[in-house]
MMTF fields as JSON, N, C-alpha, C and O atoms, coordinates in Angstrom:
{
  "mmtfVersion": "1.0.0",
  "mmtfProducer": "UNKNOWN",
  "numBonds": 403,
  "numAtoms": 404,
  "numGroups": 101,
  "numChains": 1,
  "numModels": 1,
  "chainsPerModel": [1],
  "groupsPerChain": [101],
  "chainIdList": ["A"],
  "bondAtomList": [4, 2, 8, 6, 12, 10, 16, 14, 20, 18, 24, 22, 28, 26, 32, 30, 36, 34, 40, 38, 44, 42, 48, 46, 52, 50, 56, 54, 60, 58, 64, 62, 68, 66, 72, 70, 76, 74, 80, 78, 84, 82, 88, 86, 92, 90, 96, 94, 100, 98, 104, 102, 108, 106, 112, 110, 116, 114, 120, 118, 124, 122, 128, 126, 132, 130, 136, 134, 140, 138, 144, 142, 148, 146, 152, 150, 156, 154, 160, 158, 164, 162, 168, 166, 172, 170, 176, 174, 180, 178, 184, 182, 188, 186, 192, 190, 196, 194, 200, 198, 204, 202, 208, 206, 212, 210, 216, 214, 220, 218, 224, 222, 228, 226, 232, 230, 236, 234, 240, 238, 244, 242, 248, 246, 252, 250, 256, 254, 260, 258, 264, 262, 268, 266, 272, 270, 276, 274, 280, 278, 284, 282, 288, 286, 292, 290, 296, 294, 300, 298, 304, 302, 308, 306, 312, 310, 316, 314, 320, 318, 324, 322, 328, 326, 332, 330, 336, 334, 340, 338, 344, 342, 348, 346, 352, 350, 356, 354, 360, 358, 364, 362, 368, 366, 372, 370, 376, 374, 380, 378, 384, 382, 388, 386, 392, 390, 396, 394, 400, 398],
  "bondOrderList": [1, 1, 1, 1, 1, 1, 1, 1, 1, 1, 1, 1, 1, 1, 1, 1, 1, 1, 1, 1, 1, 1, 1, 1, 1, 1, 1, 1, 1, 1, 1, 1, 1, 1, 1, 1, 1, 1, 1, 1, 1, 1, 1, 1, 1, 1, 1, 1, 1, 1, 1, 1, 1, 1, 1, 1, 1, 1, 1, 1, 1, 1, 1, 1, 1, 1, 1, 1, 1, 1, 1, 1, 1, 1, 1, 1, 1, 1, 1, 1, 1, 1, 1, 1, 1, 1, 1, 1, 1, 1, 1, 1, 1, 1, 1, 1, 1, 1, 1, 1],
  "groupList": [{"groupName": "MET", "atomNameList": ["N", "CA", "C", "O"], "elementList": ["N", "C", "C", "O"], "formalChargeList": [0, 0, 0, 0], "bondAtomList": [1, 0, 2, 1, 3, 2], "bondOrderList": [1, 1, 2], "singleLetterCode": "M", "chemCompType": "L-PEPTIDE LINKING"}, {"groupName": "ARG", "atomNameList": ["N", "CA", "C", "O"], "elementList": ["N", "C", "C", "O"], "formalChargeList": [0, 0, 0, 0], "bondAtomList": [1, 0, 2, 1, 3, 2], "bondOrderList": [1, 1, 2], "singleLetterCode": "R", "chemCompType": "L-PEPTIDE LINKING"}, {"groupName": "ASP", "atomNameList": ["N", "CA", "C", "O"], "elementList": ["N", "C", "C", "O"], "formalChargeList": [0, 0, 0, 0], "bondAtomList": [1, 0, 2, 1, 3, 2], "bondOrderList": [1, 1, 2], "singleLetterCode": "D", "chemCompType": "L-PEPTIDE LINKING"}, {"groupName": "ILE", "atomNameList": ["N", "CA", "C", "O"], "elementList": ["N", "C", "C", "O"], "formalChargeList": [0, 0, 0, 0], "bondAtomList": [1, 0, 2, 1, 3, 2], "bondOrderList": [1, 1, 2], "singleLetterCode": "I", "chemCompType": "L-PEPTIDE LINKING"}, {"groupName": "LEU", "atomNameList": ["N", "CA", "C", "O"], "elementList": ["N", "C", "C", "O"], "formalChargeList": [0, 0, 0, 0], "bondAtomList": [1, 0, 2, 1, 3, 2], "bondOrderList": [1, 1, 2], "singleLetterCode": "L", "chemCompType": "L-PEPTIDE LINKING"}, {"groupName": "GLY", "atomNameList": ["N", "CA", "C", "O"], "elementList": ["N", "C", "C", "O"], "formalChargeList": [0, 0, 0, 0], "bondAtomList": [1, 0, 2, 1, 3, 2], "bondOrderList": [1, 1, 2], "singleLetterCode": "G", "chemCompType": "PEPTIDE LINKING"}, {"groupName": "VAL", "atomNameList": ["N", "CA", "C", "O"], "elementList": ["N", "C", "C", "O"], "formalChargeList": [0, 0, 0, 0], "bondAtomList": [1, 0, 2, 1, 3, 2], "bondOrderList": [1, 1, 2], "singleLetterCode": "V", "chemCompType": "L-PEPTIDE LINKING"}, {"groupName": "THR", "atomNameList": ["N", "CA", "C", "O"], "elementList": ["N", "C", "C", "O"], "formalChargeList": [0, 0, 0, 0], "bondAtomList": [1, 0, 2, 1, 3, 2], "bondOrderList": [1, 1, 2], "singleLetterCode": "T", "chemCompType": "L-PEPTIDE LINKING"}, {"groupName": "SER", "atomNameList": ["N", "CA", "C", "O"], "elementList": ["N", "C", "C", "O"], "formalChargeList": [0, 0, 0, 0], "bondAtomList": [1, 0, 2, 1, 3, 2], "bondOrderList": [1, 1, 2], "singleLetterCode": "S", "chemCompType": "L-PEPTIDE LINKING"}, {"groupName": "ALA", "atomNameList": ["N", "CA", "C", "O"], "elementList": ["N", "C", "C", "O"], "formalChargeList": [0, 0, 0, 0], "bondAtomList": [1, 0, 2, 1, 3, 2], "bondOrderList": [1, 1, 2], "singleLetterCode": "A", "chemCompType": "L-PEPTIDE LINKING"}, {"groupName": "GLN", "atomNameList": ["N", "CA", "C", "O"], "elementList": ["N", "C", "C", "O"], "formalChargeList": [0, 0, 0, 0], "bondAtomList": [1, 0, 2, 1, 3, 2], "bondOrderList": [1, 1, 2], "singleLetterCode": "Q", "chemCompType": "L-PEPTIDE LINKING"}, {"groupName": "PRO", "atomNameList": ["N", "CA", "C", "O"], "elementList": ["N", "C", "C", "O"], "formalChargeList": [0, 0, 0, 0], "bondAtomList": [1, 0, 2, 1, 3, 2], "bondOrderList": [1, 1, 2], "singleLetterCode": "P", "chemCompType": "L-PEPTIDE LINKING"}, {"groupName": "LYS", "atomNameList": ["N", "CA", "C", "O"], "elementList": ["N", "C", "C", "O"], "formalChargeList": [0, 0, 0, 0], "bondAtomList": [1, 0, 2, 1, 3, 2], "bondOrderList": [1, 1, 2], "singleLetterCode": "K", "chemCompType": "L-PEPTIDE LINKING"}, {"groupName": "HIS", "atomNameList": ["N", "CA", "C", "O"], "elementList": ["N", "C", "C", "O"], "formalChargeList": [0, 0, 0, 0], "bondAtomList": [1, 0, 2, 1, 3, 2], "bondOrderList": [1, 1, 2], "singleLetterCode": "H", "chemCompType": "L-PEPTIDE LINKING"}, {"groupName": "PHE", "atomNameList": ["N", "CA", "C", "O"], "elementList": ["N", "C", "C", "O"], "formalChargeList": [0, 0, 0, 0], "bondAtomList": [1, 0, 2, 1, 3, 2], "bondOrderList": [1, 1, 2], "singleLetterCode": "F", "chemCompType": "L-PEPTIDE LINKING"}, {"groupName": "GLU", "atomNameList": ["N", "CA", "C", "O"], "elementList": ["N", "C", "C", "O"], "formalChargeList": [0, 0, 0, 0], "bondAtomList": [1, 0, 2, 1, 3, 2], "bondOrderList": [1, 1, 2], "singleLetterCode": "E", "chemCompType": "L-PEPTIDE LINKING"}, {"groupName": "ASN", "atomNameList": ["N", "CA", "C", "O"], "elementList": ["N", "C", "C", "O"], "formalChargeList": [0, 0, 0, 0], "bondAtomList": [1, 0, 2, 1, 3, 2], "bondOrderList": [1, 1, 2], "singleLetterCode": "N", "chemCompType": "L-PEPTIDE LINKING"}, {"groupName": "TYR", "atomNameList": ["N", "CA", "C", "O"], "elementList": ["N", "C", "C", "O"], "formalChargeList": [0, 0, 0, 0], "bondAtomList": [1, 0, 2, 1, 3, 2], "bondOrderList": [1, 1, 2], "singleLetterCode": "Y", "chemCompType": "L-PEPTIDE LINKING"}],
  "groupTypeList": [0, 1, 2, 3, 4, 4, 3, 5, 6, 6, 7, 8, 9, 10, 3, 5, 9, 11, 12, 2, 13, 5, 6, 6, 14, 15, 13, 3, 15, 4, 6, 15, 1, 1, 5, 7, 8, 6, 1, 4, 15, 16, 6, 1, 9, 3, 12, 10, 6, 9, 16, 4, 4, 15, 6, 2, 8, 6, 5, 1, 14, 17, 14, 1, 15, 2, 5, 1, 9, 16, 13, 4, 4, 9, 3, 15, 1, 9, 2, 5, 6, 15, 9, 14, 2, 4, 13, 1, 6, 8, 3, 2, 2, 4, 12, 8, 14, 3, 15, 5, 11],
  "groupIdList": [1, 2, 3, 4, 5, 6, 7, 8, 9, 10, 11, 12, 13, 14, 15, 16, 17, 18, 19, 20, 21, 22, 23, 24, 25, 26, 27, 28, 29, 30, 31, 32, 33, 34, 35, 36, 37, 38, 39, 40, 41, 42, 43, 44, 45, 46, 47, 48, 49, 50, 51, 52, 53, 54, 55, 56, 57, 58, 59, 60, 61, 62, 63, 64, 65, 66, 67, 68, 69, 70, 71, 72, 73, 74, 75, 76, 77, 78, 79, 80, 81, 82, 83, 84, 85, 86, 87, 88, 89, 90, 91, 92, 93, 94, 95, 96, 97, 98, 99, 100, 101],
  "secStructList": [7, 3, 3, 3, 3, 3, 3, 3, 3, 3, 3, 3, 3, 3, 3, 3, 3, 3, 3, 6, 6, 3, 3, 3, 3, 3, 3, 3, 3, 3, 3, 3, 6, 6, 1, 7, 3, 3, 3, 3, 3, 3, 3, 3, 3, 3, 2, 2, 2, 2, 6, 6, 7, 7, 6, 6, 7, 3, 3, 3, 3, 3, 3, 3, 3, 7, 1, 1, 7, 3, 3, 3, 3, 3, 3, 3, 3, 6, 6, 1, 7, 3, 3, 3, 7, 6, 6, 6, 7, 7, 2, 2, 2, 2, 2, 2, 2, 2, 2, 7, 7],
  "xCoordList": [-14.266, -13.714, -12.556, -11.863, -12.243, -11.138, -10.45, -11.133, -9.161, -8.495, -7.947, -7.454, -8.037, -7.601, -6.787, -7.184, -5.657, -4.613, -4.649, -4.305, -5.053, -4.896, -3.857, -3.891, -2.991, -2.027, -2.215, -2.096, -2.529, -2.828, -3.511, -3.307, -4.298, -4.921, -6.366, -6.877, -7.097, -8.65, -9.053, -8.692, -9.886, -10.41, -11.887, -12.332, -12.65, -13.854, -14.53, -14.296, -15.272, -15.715, -17.119, -17.229, -18.116, -19.512, -20.018, -20.242, -20.188, -20.581, -22.056, -22.853, -22.44, -23.932, -24.343, -23.848, -25.172, -25.772, -24.715, -23.955, -24.664, -23.823, -24.367, -25.585, -23.638, -24.223, -23.606, -22.652, -24.156, -23.659, -22.18, -21.607, -21.512, -20.142, -19.23, -18.033, -19.731, -18.997, -19.866, -20.881, -19.265, -19.909, -19.933, -19.11, -20.982, -21.16, -21.004, -21.742, -19.872, -19.701, -20.475, -20.485, -21.18, -21.862, -20.791, -20.945, -19.701, -18.636, -17.354, -17.352, -16.235, -14.854, -14.122, -13.984, -13.54, -12.803, -11.406, -11.137, -10.544, -8.953, -8.371, -8.817, -7.332, -6.448, -5.17, -4.487, -4.804, -3.563, -2.387, -2.538, -1.161, 0.159, 0.213, 0.67, -0.278, -0.17, -1.248, -1.32, -2.22, -3.275, -4.577, -5.564, -4.676, -5.923, -6.873, -6.492, -8.067, -9.132, -9.94, -10.462, -10.051, -10.794, -11.934, -11.777, -13.123, -14.197, -14.834, -15.135, -15.045, -15.689, -16.817, -16.82, -17.952, -19.295, -19.607, -18.934, -20.736, -21.034, -19.975, -19.867, -19.117, -17.95, -18.318, -18.812, -17.975, -18.194, -16.842, -15.886, -16.829, -15.673, -15.945, -16.95, -15.12, -15.344, -14.818, -14.03, -15.265, -15.159, -13.662, -13.264, -12.807, -11.441, -10.748, -9.89, -11.206, -10.526, -11.307, -10.716, -12.562, -13.459, -12.987, -13.086, -12.593, -12.139, -10.825, -10.588, -10.01, -8.745, -9.0, -8.175, -10.142, -10.424, -10.801, -11.967, -10.029, -10.332, -9.923, -8.976, -10.791, -10.418, -9.033, -8.727, -8.138, -6.83, -5.795, -4.61, -6.234, -5.213, -4.604, -5.303, -3.35, -2.449, -2.02, -1.755, -1.933, -1.324, -1.864, -2.264, -1.823, -2.166, -3.592, -3.784, -4.448, -5.867, -6.18, -6.054, -6.568, -6.836, -8.255, -8.931, -8.782, -10.258, -10.416, -9.552, -11.593, -12.025, -13.385, -14.293, -13.537, -14.802, -15.419, -14.808, -16.599, -17.089, -18.375, -18.993, -18.685, -19.79, -20.969, -21.569, -21.338, -22.409, -21.874, -22.525, -20.802, -20.067, -18.644, -18.055, -18.036, -16.594, -16.374, -17.133, -15.293, -14.768, -13.426, -12.405, -13.49, -12.232, -11.51, -11.947, -10.416, -9.811, -8.695, -8.483, -8.025, -6.919, -6.512, -6.697, -5.965, -5.43, -4.04, -3.873, -3.046, -1.678, -1.49, -1.098, -1.743, -1.452, 0.02, 0.888, 0.239, 1.689, 2.294, 3.502, 1.303, 1.74, 2.088, 2.454, 2.004, 2.382, 1.145, 1.269, -0.075, -1.199, -1.802, -1.924, -2.204, -2.676, -3.733, -3.759, -4.648, -5.698, -6.079, -5.946, -6.561, -6.702, -8.03, -8.365, -8.753, -9.94, -9.561, -9.68, -9.098, -8.541, -9.695, -9.361, -10.922, -12.057, -12.235, -12.781, -11.76, -11.954, -10.581, -10.596, -9.376, -8.083, -7.088, -7.135, -6.165, -4.972, -3.812, -3.721, -2.978, -1.764, -1.032, -0.638, -0.852, -0.23, -0.852, -0.169, -2.063, -2.85, -2.558, -2.469, -2.406, -2.09, -0.595, -0.314, 0.282, 1.531, 1.81, 2.566, 1.103, 1.123, 0.505, 0.995, -0.454, -1.108, -0.225, -0.176, 0.543, 1.438, 2.636, 3.074, 3.179, 4.489, 4.046, 4.855, 2.952, 2.636, 3.029, 3.668, 2.566, 2.689, 4.269, 4.602],
  "yCoordList": [-24.498, -23.388, -23.839, -24.718, -23.291, -23.626, -22.349, -21.574, -22.13, -20.97, -21.438, -22.56, -20.428, -20.718, -19.512, -18.352, -19.868, -18.868, -19.175, -20.286, -18.231, -18.433, -17.341, -16.197, -17.712, -16.874, -16.928, -17.99, -15.73, -15.752, -14.414, -13.359, -14.477, -13.332, -13.488, -14.582, -12.389, -12.328, -12.233, -11.316, -13.351, -13.262, -12.881, -12.461, -12.995, -12.643, -12.189, -12.934, -11.186, -10.832, -10.251, -9.302, -10.799, -10.418, -9.832, -10.576, -8.571, -7.917, -8.15, -7.92, -8.581, -8.645, -7.425, -6.328, -7.569, -6.565, -5.999, -6.761, -4.697, -3.952, -4.261, -4.426, -4.371, -4.527, -3.475, -2.85, -3.204, -2.204, -2.168, -1.084, -3.276, -3.242, -3.674, -3.842, -3.862, -4.389, -4.62, -3.994, -5.652, -6.164, -7.696, -8.354, -8.182, -9.564, -9.728, -9.211, -10.571, -10.971, -12.206, -13.128, -12.212, -13.531, -14.645, -15.831, -14.112, -15.003, -14.226, -13.052, -14.935, -14.593, -15.562, -16.617, -15.441, -16.445, -15.879, -14.739, -16.89, -16.681, -17.807, -18.953, -17.426, -18.486, -18.535, -17.515, -19.635, -19.801, -19.829, -19.947, -19.708, -19.701, -20.982, -21.009, -22.04, -23.288, -23.511, -24.599, -22.483, -22.551, -23.059, -23.062, -23.512, -23.922, -22.774, -21.707, -22.982, -21.959, -22.285, -23.39, -21.278, -21.484, -20.547, -19.349, -21.079, -20.058, -20.288, -21.417, -19.112, -19.052, -18.338, -17.236, -18.888, -18.143, -17.558, -17.843, -16.625, -16.009, -15.504, -15.913, -14.625, -14.201, -12.68, -11.775, -12.583, -11.29, -10.713, -11.394, -9.352, -8.57, -7.313, -6.734, -6.653, -5.312, -4.439, -4.864, -3.224, -2.316, -2.104, -2.054, -1.976, -1.757, -2.821, -2.549, -4.122, -5.297, -5.299, -5.513, -5.067, -5.339, -4.1, -4.252, -3.157, -1.951, -2.435, -1.856, -3.409, -3.606, -4.72, -4.921, -5.501, -6.613, -6.201, -5.842, -6.198, -5.886, -7.086, -7.837, -7.169, -8.055, -7.767, -6.582, -8.695, -8.721, -8.42, -8.44, -8.092, -7.863, -9.106, -10.11, -9.132, -10.177, -10.164, -9.069, -11.188, -11.175, -12.41, -13.432, -12.176, -13.3, -12.883, -11.74, -13.746, -13.602, -14.606, -15.823, -14.055, -14.928, -15.014, -13.994, -16.28, -16.435, -17.357, -18.156, -17.166, -18.253, -18.639, -17.818, -19.972, -20.636, -21.055, -21.713, -20.588, -20.872, -21.948, -22.294, -22.374, -23.339, -22.568, -23.119, -21.268, -20.575, -19.594, -19.379, -19.117, -18.134, -18.266, -18.961, -17.656, -17.412, -15.969, -15.115, -15.688, -14.353, -13.993, -14.643, -12.827, -12.39, -11.621, -10.541, -12.221, -11.715, -10.642, -9.638, -10.935, -9.982, -10.065, -11.13, -9.05, -9.03, -8.42, -7.333, -9.1, -8.481, -8.476, -9.497, -7.43, -7.308, -7.313, -6.954, -7.703, -7.759, -6.294, -6.083, -5.31, -3.866, -3.242, -2.066, -3.96, -3.479, -3.084, -2.925, -2.928, -2.449, -3.532, -4.642, -3.347, -4.486, -3.903, -2.701, -4.805, -4.483, -5.845, -6.952, -5.617, -6.67, -6.472, -5.376, -7.576, -7.454, -7.692, -8.854, -6.804, -7.111, -7.356, -7.596, -7.326, -7.725, -9.289, -9.87, -9.949, -11.341, -12.034, -13.197, -11.435, -12.105, -11.046, -9.874, -11.583, -10.726, -10.855, -11.767, -9.825, -9.902, -11.223, -11.98, -11.49, -12.772, -14.061, -15.03, -14.033, -15.166, -15.496, -16.637, -14.246, -14.337, -14.88, -15.707, -14.337, -14.824, -16.262, -16.866, -16.848, -18.11, -19.03, -20.099, -18.526, -19.23, -19.242, -20.243, -18.136, -18.205, -19.079, -19.809, -18.951, -19.686, -21.231, -22.112, -21.543, -22.915, -23.083, -22.243, -24.318, -24.574, -24.632, -24.837],
  "zCoordList": [27.253, 26.382, 25.711, 26.224, 24.525, 23.741, 23.12, 22.449, 23.325, 22.755, 21.555, 21.439, 20.462, 19.014, 18.595, 18.709, 18.117, 17.517, 16.075, 15.67, 15.273, 13.816, 13.304, 13.757, 12.404, 11.822, 10.366, 9.755, 9.745, 8.382, 7.874, 8.475, 6.793, 6.243, 6.268, 6.026, 6.566, 6.742, 5.219, 4.48, 4.826, 3.548, 3.481, 2.412, 4.513, 4.606, 5.925, 6.876, 6.161, 7.538, 7.201, 6.425, 7.757, 7.513, 8.844, 9.8, 8.905, 10.22, 10.452, 9.543, 11.588, 11.908, 12.747, 12.489, 13.674, 14.418, 15.376, 15.974, 15.524, 16.638, 17.892, 17.964, 18.936, 20.294, 21.058, 20.596, 22.36, 23.421, 23.473, 23.361, 23.634, 23.93, 22.785, 23.017, 21.561, 20.505, 19.224, 18.919, 18.528, 17.221, 17.341, 17.977, 16.649, 16.28, 14.797, 13.958, 14.535, 13.111, 12.891, 13.706, 11.677, 11.251, 10.969, 11.26, 10.373, 10.239, 10.064, 9.697, 10.345, 9.898, 9.275, 9.894, 8.024, 7.472, 7.246, 6.869, 7.547, 7.361, 6.612, 6.664, 5.897, 5.234, 6.032, 6.11, 6.623, 7.32, 6.336, 5.12, 6.978, 6.023, 5.197, 4.054, 5.837, 4.921, 4.01, 3.438, 3.774, 2.867, 3.439, 2.703, 4.751, 5.157, 5.337, 5.818, 4.968, 5.241, 6.407, 6.551, 7.283, 8.651, 8.71, 8.471, 9.034, 9.058, 10.413, 10.799, 11.173, 12.467, 12.405, 11.856, 12.975, 12.933, 14.19, 15.181, 14.255, 15.513, 16.284, 17.44, 15.809, 16.416, 17.055, 16.383, 18.499, 19.087, 19.405, 19.775, 19.228, 19.479, 20.067, 19.654, 21.127, 21.479, 20.378, 19.534, 20.405, 19.191, 18.909, 17.745, 19.972, 19.735, 18.887, 18.047, 19.181, 18.401, 17.017, 15.958, 17.084, 15.693, 14.753, 13.536, 15.153, 14.342, 13.52, 12.459, 13.935, 13.309, 12.333, 11.443, 12.438, 11.569, 10.216, 10.047, 9.274, 7.859, 6.954, 7.19, 5.851, 4.793, 4.369, 4.241, 4.128, 3.591, 4.565, 4.232, 5.965, 7.057, 7.413, 7.547, 7.579, 7.876, 9.354, 9.849, 10.047, 11.45, 12.182, 11.623, 13.562, 14.497, 15.106, 15.522, 15.129, 15.509, 16.692, 16.55, 17.782, 19.012, 19.295, 19.428, 19.402, 19.501, 20.744, 21.104, 21.353, 22.397, 22.124, 21.994, 22.029, 21.713, 23.215, 24.057, 23.334, 24.676, 24.488, 25.495, 23.393, 23.161, 22.481, 21.558, 22.914, 22.308, 21.128, 20.105, 21.363, 20.432, 20.366, 21.194, 19.45, 19.493, 19.735, 19.278, 20.484, 20.968, 20.375, 20.598, 19.541, 18.995, 20.223, 20.62, 20.782, 22.072, 21.654, 22.334, 20.515, 20.237, 18.842, 18.254, 18.216, 16.902, 16.977, 17.529, 16.433, 16.289, 14.761, 14.196, 14.132, 12.657, 12.306, 13.102, 11.174, 10.627, 10.417, 10.307, 10.376, 10.24, 11.512, 11.516, 12.663, 13.946, 14.828, 16.042, 14.163, 14.947, 15.797, 15.278, 17.069, 17.87, 18.75, 19.014, 19.225, 20.158, 20.887, 20.364, 22.144, 23.085, 23.845, 24.293, 23.961, 24.98, 26.279, 26.666, 27.109, 28.453, 29.465, 30.625, 29.176, 29.985, 29.954, 30.892, 28.854, 28.809, 28.967, 29.37, 28.687, 28.787, 29.193, 28.822, 30.007, 30.3, 29.218, 28.396, 29.36, 28.504, 28.839, 27.951, 30.287, 30.685, 30.178, 29.847, 30.136, 29.575, 28.127, 27.673, 27.386, 25.943, 25.717, 24.85, 26.563, 26.497, 26.621, 25.861, 27.715, 28.023, 26.831, 26.467, 26.385, 25.163, 24.031, 23.316, 23.775, 22.585, 22.758, 21.869, 24.054, 24.446, 24.749, 24.455, 25.253, 25.555, 26.999, 27.633, 27.505, 28.945, 29.347, 30.514]
}
């Protein structure tokens, strides 16, 4: 497993099939502050987190890659709106991830 923090703006998000507990995005693409474009495919998210993901939203986006899929664990948008998938990650885990070891 690998945790990924991307800070930037969402430039593309293609929603796939809805699932019982959330949404599967075919892809999510972001442009980071330094201009690097990052595209993640097969991204799963619970509804509360998926509802905050909009094209042109700016913020911090937390993903976990598990080999089969990417999971959008949390969003902290620049406008102050945030959502977390507390079934997959705790707030303490996110703090540790942000602050480092």
